[in-house]
Biopython code that builds the backbone (N, CA, C, O; Angstrom):
import numpy as np
from Bio.PDB.StructureBuilder import StructureBuilder

atoms = [
    (1, "UNK", "N", (-186.844, -144.887, 25.593)),
    (1, "UNK", "CA", (-185.968, -144.490, 26.672)),
    (1, "UNK", "C", (-185.386, -143.114, 26.332)),
    (1, "UNK", "O", (-184.985, -142.859, 25.197)),
    (2, "UNK", "N", (-185.348, -142.246, 27.326)),
    (2, "UNK", "CA", (-184.776, -140.920, 27.106)),
    (2, "UNK", "C", (-183.243, -141.026, 27.064)),
    (2, "UNK", "O", (-182.670, -142.022, 27.507)),
    (3, "UNK", "N", (-182.601, -140.007, 26.537)),
    (3, "UNK", "CA", (-181.138, -140.003, 26.476)),
    (3, "UNK", "C", (-180.538, -140.046, 27.885)),
    (3, "UNK", "O", (-179.533, -140.717, 28.121)),
    (4, "UNK", "N", (-181.158, -139.330, 28.804)),
    (4, "UNK", "CA", (-180.661, -139.318, 30.181)),
    (4, "UNK", "C", (-180.822, -140.691, 30.821)),
    (4, "UNK", "O", (-179.941, -141.146, 31.552)),
    (5, "UNK", "N", (-181.938, -141.348, 30.550)),
    (5, "UNK", "CA", (-182.164, -142.685, 31.089)),
    (5, "UNK", "C", (-181.181, -143.689, 30.492)),
    (5, "UNK", "O", (-180.676, -144.564, 31.196)),
    (6, "UNK", "N", (-180.915, -143.563, 29.208)),
    (6, "UNK", "CA", (-179.962, -144.466, 28.563)),
    (6, "UNK", "C", (-178.562, -144.289, 29.162)),
    (6, "UNK", "O", (-177.881, -145.272, 29.453)),
    (7, "UNK", "N", (-178.144, -143.054, 29.342)),
    (7, "UNK", "CA", (-176.838, -142.801, 29.957)),
    (7, "UNK", "C", (-176.805, -143.326, 31.390)),
    (7, "UNK", "O", (-175.770, -143.810, 31.847)),
    (8, "UNK", "N", (-177.927, -143.233, 32.098)),
    (8, "UNK", "CA", (-178.022, -143.761, 33.467)),
    (8, "UNK", "C", (-177.889, -145.273, 33.475)),
    (8, "UNK", "O", (-177.188, -145.838, 34.314)),
    (9, "UNK", "N", (-178.562, -145.922, 32.541)),
    (9, "UNK", "CA", (-178.513, -147.381, 32.449)),
    (9, "UNK", "C", (-177.110, -147.869, 32.091)),
    (9, "UNK", "O", (-176.657, -148.900, 32.587)),
    (10, "UNK", "N", (-176.434, -147.123, 31.230)),
    (10, "UNK", "CA", (-175.100, -147.520, 30.780)),
    (10, "UNK", "C", (-173.989, -147.096, 31.745)),
    (10, "UNK", "O", (-172.848, -147.543, 31.619)),
    (11, "UNK", "N", (-174.326, -146.236, 32.706)),
    (11, "UNK", "CA", (-173.332, -145.778, 33.669)),
    (11, "UNK", "C", (-172.397, -144.725, 33.111)),
    (11, "UNK", "O", (-171.267, -144.590, 33.581)),
    (12, "UNK", "N", (-172.844, -143.983, 32.126)),
    (12, "UNK", "CA", (-172.013, -142.971, 31.467)),
    (12, "UNK", "C", (-172.078, -141.651, 32.245)),
    (12, "UNK", "O", (-172.833, -140.748, 31.885)),
    (13, "UNK", "N", (-171.289, -141.550, 33.299)),
    (13, "UNK", "CA", (-171.343, -140.374, 34.170)),
    (13, "UNK", "C", (-170.894, -139.104, 33.452)),
    (13, "UNK", "O", (-171.414, -138.022, 33.724)),
    (14, "UNK", "N", (-169.943, -139.229, 32.548)),
    (14, "UNK", "CA", (-169.480, -138.042, 31.810)),
    (14, "UNK", "C", (-170.611, -137.450, 30.969)),
    (14, "UNK", "O", (-170.809, -136.235, 30.960)),
    (15, "UNK", "N", (-171.342, -138.296, 30.274)),
    (15, "UNK", "CA", (-172.468, -137.835, 29.462)),
    (15, "UNK", "C", (-173.577, -137.268, 30.345)),
    (15, "UNK", "O", (-174.194, -136.259, 30.003)),
    (16, "UNK", "N", (-173.825, -137.911, 31.471)),
    (16, "UNK", "CA", (-174.851, -137.413, 32.393)),
    (16, "UNK", "C", (-174.523, -136.009, 32.881)),
    (16, "UNK", "O", (-175.394, -135.140, 32.915)),
    (17, "UNK", "N", (-173.269, -135.785, 33.257)),
    (17, "UNK", "CA", (-172.865, -134.449, 33.723)),
    (17, "UNK", "C", (-173.039, -133.411, 32.614)),
    (17, "UNK", "O", (-173.494, -132.295, 32.866)),
    (18, "UNK", "N", (-172.677, -133.785, 31.395)),
    (18, "UNK", "CA", (-172.791, -132.873, 30.257)),
    (18, "UNK", "C", (-174.257, -132.509, 30.007)),
    (18, "UNK", "O", (-174.591, -131.337, 29.834)),
    (19, "UNK", "N", (-175.125, -133.519, 29.990)),
    (19, "UNK", "CA", (-176.554, -133.264, 29.758)),
    (19, "UNK", "C", (-177.149, -132.438, 30.889)),
    (19, "UNK", "O", (-177.949, -131.535, 30.647)),
    (20, "UNK", "N", (-176.760, -132.744, 32.126)),
    (20, "UNK", "CA", (-177.304, -132.024, 33.270)),
    (20, "UNK", "C", (-176.875, -130.563, 33.255)),
    (20, "UNK", "O", (-177.654, -129.686, 33.627)),
    (21, "UNK", "N", (-175.635, -130.290, 32.827)),
    (21, "UNK", "CA", (-175.174, -128.899, 32.720)),
    (21, "UNK", "C", (-176.029, -128.121, 31.717)),
    (21, "UNK", "O", (-176.321, -126.943, 31.921)),
    (22, "UNK", "N", (-176.422, -128.785, 30.646)),
    (22, "UNK", "CA", (-177.216, -128.131, 29.601)),
    (22, "UNK", "C", (-178.667, -127.901, 30.030)),
    (22, "UNK", "O", (-179.272, -126.888, 29.679)),
    (23, "UNK", "N", (-179.223, -128.858, 30.798)),
    (23, "UNK", "CA", (-180.624, -128.757, 31.194)),
    (23, "UNK", "C", (-180.832, -129.482, 32.523)),
    (23, "UNK", "O", (-180.844, -130.712, 32.577)),
    (24, "UNK", "N", (-180.993, -128.715, 33.577)),
    (24, "UNK", "CA", (-181.138, -129.279, 34.931)),
    (24, "UNK", "C", (-182.415, -130.109, 35.102)),
    (24, "UNK", "O", (-182.491, -130.940, 36.006)),
    (25, "UNK", "N", (-183.402, -129.894, 34.255)),
    (25, "UNK", "CA", (-184.679, -130.602, 34.396)),
    (25, "UNK", "C", (-184.651, -132.022, 33.826)),
    (25, "UNK", "O", (-185.598, -132.783, 34.029)),
    (26, "UNK", "N", (-183.596, -132.385, 33.128)),
    (26, "UNK", "CA", (-183.537, -133.717, 32.514)),
    (26, "UNK", "C", (-183.626, -134.844, 33.543)),
    (26, "UNK", "O", (-184.078, -135.941, 33.218)),
    (27, "UNK", "N", (-183.201, -134.584, 34.781)),
    (27, "UNK", "CA", (-183.254, -135.631, 35.811)),
    (27, "UNK", "C", (-184.687, -135.949, 36.231)),
    (27, "UNK", "O", (-184.925, -136.931, 36.934)),
    (28, "UNK", "N", (-185.641, -135.121, 35.802)),
    (28, "UNK", "CA", (-187.044, -135.340, 36.184)),
    (28, "UNK", "C", (-187.888, -135.915, 35.045)),
    (28, "UNK", "O", (-189.067, -136.211, 35.237)),
    (29, "UNK", "N", (-187.293, -136.075, 33.865)),
    (29, "UNK", "CA", (-188.054, -136.585, 32.715)),
    (29, "UNK", "C", (-188.101, -138.102, 32.771)),
    (29, "UNK", "O", (-187.074, -138.770, 32.895)),
    (30, "UNK", "N", (-189.303, -138.628, 32.677)),
    (30, "UNK", "CA", (-189.521, -140.068, 32.822)),
    (30, "UNK", "C", (-189.401, -140.796, 31.489)),
    (30, "UNK", "O", (-189.688, -140.238, 30.429)),
    (31, "UNK", "N", (-188.973, -142.049, 31.563)),
    (31, "UNK", "CA", (-188.921, -142.878, 30.363)),
    (31, "UNK", "C", (-190.290, -143.501, 30.115)),
    (31, "UNK", "O", (-191.243, -143.215, 30.839)),
    (32, "UNK", "N", (-190.390, -144.338, 29.110)),
    (32, "UNK", "CA", (-191.704, -144.925, 28.777)),
    (32, "UNK", "C", (-192.228, -145.853, 29.868)),
    (32, "UNK", "O", (-193.413, -146.189, 29.886)),
    (33, "UNK", "N", (-191.346, -146.267, 30.774)),
    (33, "UNK", "CA", (-191.764, -147.097, 31.916)),
    (33, "UNK", "C", (-192.053, -146.249, 33.150)),
    (33, "UNK", "O", (-192.206, -146.772, 34.254)),
    (34, "UNK", "N", (-192.127, -144.921, 32.947)),
    (34, "UNK", "CA", (-192.453, -143.958, 33.998)),
    (34, "UNK", "C", (-191.392, -143.894, 35.099)),
    (34, "UNK", "O", (-191.712, -143.670, 36.267)),
    (35, "UNK", "N", (-190.123, -144.095, 34.717)),
    (35, "UNK", "CA", (-189.031, -144.036, 35.683)),
    (35, "UNK", "C", (-188.144, -142.826, 35.401)),
    (35, "UNK", "O", (-187.830, -142.517, 34.252)),
    (36, "UNK", "N", (-187.749, -142.153, 36.476)),
    (36, "UNK", "CA", (-186.775, -141.074, 36.347)),
    (36, "UNK", "C", (-185.388, -141.710, 36.194)),
    (36, "UNK", "O", (-185.209, -142.877, 36.543)),
    (37, "UNK", "N", (-184.407, -140.964, 35.679)),
    (37, "UNK", "CA", (-183.075, -141.538, 35.464)),
    (37, "UNK", "C", (-182.456, -142.179, 36.712)),
    (37, "UNK", "O", (-181.750, -143.181, 36.598)),
    (38, "UNK", "N", (-182.707, -141.626, 37.881)),
    (38, "UNK", "CA", (-182.184, -142.210, 39.122)),
    (38, "UNK", "C", (-182.645, -143.655, 39.271)),
    (38, "UNK", "O", (-181.853, -144.529, 39.625)),
    (39, "UNK", "N", (-183.924, -143.908, 39.003)),
    (39, "UNK", "CA", (-184.450, -145.264, 39.150)),
    (39, "UNK", "C", (-183.962, -146.192, 38.047)),
    (39, "UNK", "O", (-183.815, -147.395, 38.263)),
    (40, "UNK", "N", (-183.712, -145.638, 36.869)),
    (40, "UNK", "CA", (-183.118, -146.441, 35.793)),
    (40, "UNK", "C", (-181.729, -146.901, 36.227)),
    (40, "UNK", "O", (-181.363, -148.060, 36.031)),
    (41, "UNK", "N", (-180.964, -145.992, 36.814)),
    (41, "UNK", "CA", (-179.624, -146.339, 37.301)),
    (41, "UNK", "C", (-179.698, -147.384, 38.412)),
    (41, "UNK", "O", (-178.878, -148.301, 38.458)),
    (42, "UNK", "N", (-180.679, -147.247, 39.307)),
    (42, "UNK", "CA", (-180.859, -148.248, 40.370)),
    (42, "UNK", "C", (-181.145, -149.619, 39.769)),
    (42, "UNK", "O", (-180.543, -150.615, 40.168)),
    (43, "UNK", "N", (-182.061, -149.667, 38.813)),
    (43, "UNK", "CA", (-182.405, -150.940, 38.175)),
    (43, "UNK", "C", (-181.208, -151.566, 37.479)),
    (43, "UNK", "O", (-181.068, -152.789, 37.449)),
    (44, "UNK", "N", (-180.343, -150.724, 36.918)),
    (44, "UNK", "CA", (-179.166, -151.220, 36.198)),
    (44, "UNK", "C", (-178.009, -151.547, 37.149)),
    (44, "UNK", "O", (-177.001, -152.116, 36.730)),
    (45, "UNK", "N", (-178.156, -151.187, 38.425)),
    (45, "UNK", "CA", (-177.110, -151.468, 39.399)),
    (45, "UNK", "C", (-175.927, -150.517, 39.318)),
    (45, "UNK", "O", (-174.829, -150.861, 39.754)),
    (46, "UNK", "N", (-176.134, -149.332, 38.767)),
    (46, "UNK", "CA", (-175.060, -148.339, 38.636)),
    (46, "UNK", "C", (-175.045, -147.410, 39.841)),
    (46, "UNK", "O", (-175.558, -146.292, 39.785)),
    (47, "UNK", "N", (-174.454, -147.882, 40.926)),
    (47, "UNK", "CA", (-174.466, -147.135, 42.184)),
    (47, "UNK", "C", (-173.755, -145.789, 42.067)),
    (47, "UNK", "O", (-174.198, -144.813, 42.671)),
    (48, "UNK", "N", (-172.669, -145.713, 41.309)),
    (48, "UNK", "CA", (-171.966, -144.439, 41.112)),
    (48, "UNK", "C", (-172.897, -143.411, 40.477)),
    (48, "UNK", "O", (-172.915, -142.250, 40.886)),
    (49, "UNK", "N", (-173.670, -143.835, 39.482)),
    (49, "UNK", "CA", (-174.626, -142.940, 38.824)),
    (49, "UNK", "C", (-175.726, -142.542, 39.809)),
    (49, "UNK", "O", (-176.137, -141.383, 39.852)),
    (50, "UNK", "N", (-176.197, -143.505, 40.596)),
    (50, "UNK", "CA", (-177.230, -143.210, 41.594)),
    (50, "UNK", "C", (-176.731, -142.121, 42.543)),
    (50, "UNK", "O", (-177.454, -141.169, 42.835)),
    (51, "UNK", "N", (-175.501, -142.263, 43.019)),
    (51, "UNK", "CA", (-174.942, -141.261, 43.935)),
    (51, "UNK", "C", (-174.850, -139.892, 43.278)),
    (51, "UNK", "O", (-175.130, -138.875, 43.912)),
    (52, "UNK", "N", (-174.458, -139.865, 42.009)),
    (52, "UNK", "CA", (-174.369, -138.592, 41.285)),
    (52, "UNK", "C", (-175.745, -137.962, 41.074)),
    (52, "UNK", "O", (-175.920, -136.757, 41.254)),
    (53, "UNK", "N", (-176.712, -138.782, 40.696)),
    (53, "UNK", "CA", (-178.050, -138.265, 40.394)),
    (53, "UNK", "C", (-178.846, -137.915, 41.646)),
    (53, "UNK", "O", (-179.723, -137.052, 41.602)),
    (54, "UNK", "N", (-178.549, -138.571, 42.749)),
    (54, "UNK", "CA", (-179.335, -138.378, 43.969)),
    (54, "UNK", "C", (-179.353, -136.912, 44.398)),
    (54, "UNK", "O", (-180.410, -136.377, 44.730)),
    (55, "UNK", "N", (-178.198, -136.267, 44.392)),
    (55, "UNK", "CA", (-178.138, -134.866, 44.822)),
    (55, "UNK", "C", (-178.830, -133.925, 43.836)),
    (55, "UNK", "O", (-179.308, -132.857, 44.218)),
    (56, "UNK", "N", (-178.878, -134.331, 42.566)),
    (56, "UNK", "CA", (-179.448, -133.466, 41.529)),
    (56, "UNK", "C", (-180.945, -133.664, 41.319)),
    (56, "UNK", "O", (-181.601, -132.824, 40.703)),
    (57, "UNK", "N", (-181.488, -134.765, 41.825)),
    (57, "UNK", "CA", (-182.899, -135.080, 41.613)),
    (57, "UNK", "C", (-183.739, -134.477, 42.730)),
    (57, "UNK", "O", (-183.479, -134.737, 43.904)),
    (58, "UNK", "N", (-184.746, -133.675, 42.381)),
    (58, "UNK", "CA", (-185.623, -133.118, 43.423)),
    (58, "UNK", "C", (-186.251, -134.242, 44.252)),
    (58, "UNK", "O", (-186.764, -135.220, 43.708)),
    (59, "UNK", "N", (-186.201, -134.085, 45.551)),
    (59, "UNK", "CA", (-186.674, -135.145, 46.452)),
    (59, "UNK", "C", (-188.143, -135.487, 46.229)),
    (59, "UNK", "O", (-188.557, -136.617, 46.490)),
    (60, "UNK", "N", (-188.936, -134.534, 45.753)),
    (60, "UNK", "CA", (-190.354, -134.810, 45.483)),
    (60, "UNK", "C", (-190.503, -135.920, 44.442)),
    (60, "UNK", "O", (-191.445, -136.709, 44.511)),
    (61, "UNK", "N", (-189.587, -135.986, 43.483)),
    (61, "UNK", "CA", (-189.645, -137.027, 42.458)),
    (61, "UNK", "C", (-189.265, -138.385, 43.035)),
    (61, "UNK", "O", (-189.844, -139.405, 42.663)),
    (62, "UNK", "N", (-188.301, -138.399, 43.934)),
    (62, "UNK", "CA", (-187.902, -139.657, 44.567)),
    (62, "UNK", "C", (-189.019, -140.165, 45.462)),
    (62, "UNK", "O", (-189.334, -141.355, 45.455)),
    (63, "UNK", "N", (-189.615, -139.270, 46.231)),
    (63, "UNK", "CA", (-190.693, -139.655, 47.143)),
    (63, "UNK", "C", (-191.918, -140.105, 46.358)),
    (63, "UNK", "O", (-192.578, -141.067, 46.753)),
    (64, "UNK", "N", (-192.238, -139.430, 45.252)),
    (64, "UNK", "CA", (-193.376, -139.845, 44.423)),
    (64, "UNK", "C", (-193.188, -141.270, 43.937)),
    (64, "UNK", "O", (-194.131, -142.061, 43.938)),
    (65, "UNK", "N", (-191.974, -141.600, 43.520)),
    (65, "UNK", "CA", (-191.710, -142.936, 43.015)),
    (65, "UNK", "C", (-191.699, -143.981, 44.125)),
    (65, "UNK", "O", (-191.835, -145.173, 43.850)),
    (66, "UNK", "N", (-191.542, -143.560, 45.347)),
    (66, "UNK", "CA", (-191.546, -144.502, 46.459)),
    (66, "UNK", "C", (-192.935, -145.062, 46.726)),
    (66, "UNK", "O", (-193.089, -145.961, 47.552)),
    (67, "UNK", "N", (-193.951, -144.544, 46.036)),
    (67, "UNK", "CA", (-195.291, -145.102, 46.197)),
    (67, "UNK", "C", (-195.437, -146.410, 45.429)),
    (67, "UNK", "O", (-196.346, -147.193, 45.707)),
    (68, "UNK", "N", (-194.558, -146.651, 44.473)),
    (68, "UNK", "CA", (-194.555, -147.910, 43.744)),
    (68, "UNK", "C", (-193.777, -148.932, 44.574)),
    (68, "UNK", "O", (-192.661, -148.656, 45.015)),
    (69, "UNK", "N", (-194.359, -150.102, 44.784)),
    (69, "UNK", "CA", (-193.767, -151.101, 45.672)),
    (69, "UNK", "C", (-192.356, -151.509, 45.256)),
    (69, "UNK", "O", (-191.468, -151.574, 46.106)),
    (70, "UNK", "N", (-192.130, -151.782, 43.990)),
    (70, "UNK", "CA", (-190.813, -152.247, 43.546)),
    (70, "UNK", "C", (-189.745, -151.178, 43.714)),
    (70, "UNK", "O", (-188.649, -151.455, 44.201)),
    (71, "UNK", "N", (-190.069, -149.951, 43.308)),
    (71, "UNK", "CA", (-189.090, -148.877, 43.429)),
    (71, "UNK", "C", (-188.818, -148.551, 44.887)),
    (71, "UNK", "O", (-187.670, -148.315, 45.263)),
    (72, "UNK", "N", (-189.858, -148.533, 45.717)),
    (72, "UNK", "CA", (-189.642, -148.210, 47.118)),
    (72, "UNK", "C", (-188.821, -149.301, 47.796)),
    (72, "UNK", "O", (-188.054, -149.005, 48.712)),
    (73, "UNK", "N", (-188.959, -150.540, 47.375)),
    (73, "UNK", "CA", (-188.165, -151.622, 47.955)),
    (73, "UNK", "C", (-186.692, -151.443, 47.630)),
    (73, "UNK", "O", (-185.834, -151.675, 48.482)),
    (74, "UNK", "N", (-186.392, -151.031, 46.406)),
    (74, "UNK", "CA", (-184.999, -150.810, 46.008)),
    (74, "UNK", "C", (-184.413, -149.639, 46.780)),
    (74, "UNK", "O", (-183.313, -149.740, 47.324)),
    (75, "UNK", "N", (-185.141, -148.527, 46.832)),
    (75, "UNK", "CA", (-184.655, -147.346, 47.547)),
    (75, "UNK", "C", (-184.476, -147.663, 49.030)),
    (75, "UNK", "O", (-183.470, -147.281, 49.628)),
    (76, "UNK", "N", (-185.438, -148.355, 49.622)),
    (76, "UNK", "CA", (-185.348, -148.720, 51.036)),
    (76, "UNK", "C", (-184.135, -149.606, 51.292)),
    (76, "UNK", "O", (-183.423, -149.412, 52.277)),
    (77, "UNK", "N", (-183.898, -150.570, 50.422)),
    (77, "UNK", "CA", (-182.748, -151.463, 50.593)),
    (77, "UNK", "C", (-181.441, -150.691, 50.551)),
    (77, "UNK", "O", (-180.540, -150.954, 51.347)),
    (78, "UNK", "N", (-181.328, -149.745, 49.638)),
    (78, "UNK", "CA", (-180.107, -148.950, 49.545)),
    (78, "UNK", "C", (-179.911, -148.083, 50.783)),
    (78, "UNK", "O", (-178.801, -147.973, 51.303)),
    (79, "UNK", "N", (-180.988, -147.472, 51.249)),
    (79, "UNK", "CA", (-180.891, -146.610, 52.421)),
    (79, "UNK", "C", (-180.583, -147.435, 53.662)),
    (79, "UNK", "O", (-179.714, -147.067, 54.451)),
    (80, "UNK", "N", (-181.297, -148.562, 53.842)),
    (80, "UNK", "CA", (-181.086, -149.401, 55.012)),
    (80, "UNK", "C", (-179.671, -149.985, 55.014)),
    (80, "UNK", "O", (-179.069, -150.164, 56.072)),
    (81, "UNK", "N", (-179.155, -150.275, 53.840)),
    (81, "UNK", "CA", (-177.793, -150.773, 53.738)),
    (81, "UNK", "C", (-176.756, -149.670, 53.764)),
    (81, "UNK", "O", (-175.556, -149.925, 53.662)),
    (82, "UNK", "N", (-177.233, -148.430, 53.904)),
    (82, "UNK", "CA", (-176.389, -147.233, 53.921)),
    (82, "UNK", "C", (-175.478, -147.162, 52.702)),
    (82, "UNK", "O", (-174.339, -146.703, 52.787)),
    (83, "UNK", "N", (-175.991, -147.621, 51.575)),
    (83, "UNK", "CA", (-175.213, -147.589, 50.348)),
    (83, "UNK", "C", (-175.138, -146.174, 49.773)),
    (83, "UNK", "O", (-174.141, -145.806, 49.153)),
    (84, "UNK", "N", (-176.183, -145.390, 49.979)),
    (84, "UNK", "CA", (-176.183, -144.040, 49.433)),
    (84, "UNK", "C", (-175.398, -143.069, 50.293)),
    (84, "UNK", "O", (-174.803, -142.117, 49.788)),
    (85, "UNK", "N", (-175.400, -143.315, 51.601)),
    (85, "UNK", "CA", (-174.726, -142.380, 52.487)),
    (85, "UNK", "C", (-175.378, -141.005, 52.482)),
    (85, "UNK", "O", (-174.724, -139.999, 52.759)),
    (86, "UNK", "N", (-176.675, -140.964, 52.164)),
    (86, "UNK", "CA", (-177.411, -139.705, 52.046)),
    (86, "UNK", "C", (-178.684, -139.789, 52.871)),
    (86, "UNK", "O", (-179.141, -140.876, 53.224)),
    (87, "UNK", "N", (-179.246, -138.634, 53.171)),
    (87, "UNK", "CA", (-180.560, -138.559, 53.813)),
    (87, "UNK", "C", (-181.610, -138.358, 52.758)),
    (87, "UNK", "O", (-181.394, -137.622, 51.795)),
    (88, "UNK", "N", (-182.743, -139.000, 52.922)),
    (88, "UNK", "CA", (-183.861, -138.826, 51.984)),
    (88, "UNK", "C", (-184.682, -137.649, 52.420)),
    (88, "UNK", "O", (-185.677, -137.318, 51.774)),
]
sb = StructureBuilder()
sb.init_structure("model")
sb.init_model(0)
sb.init_chain("A")
sb.init_seg("    ")
for serial, (resi, resn, name, xyz) in enumerate(atoms, 1):
    if name == "N":
        sb.init_residue(resn, " ", resi, " ")
    sb.init_atom(name, np.array(xyz, "f"), 0.0, 1.0, " ", f" {name:<3s}", serial, name[0])
structure = sb.get_structure()
C-alpha cells in the first residue's frame, strides 16, 4: 500500500493535504490492488477523504476505474445518493 493510500484508508486528511502539497501526482499512484487513493478511501468508507480527494484527482483516473464493476458500483451509488455533491 502506498503512503497516500494508507492515509486515505485511515482518514488522515492532514497527512493527505501535506503529501499532496509536496507532490500533486500522488493522487494518481495506484496501490498493489490497482486502486487510486480515492478508491481506497471509498472502500474504507471515509467520505470526508473522498470529498477532499475528488477535486484533486484527475477525472480520467476516476473514469478509468469506473470500468471495473465493483468500483463503478461504489462510485455510482455515491453519485446517485448525491453523497459527493459533485459532477463527474
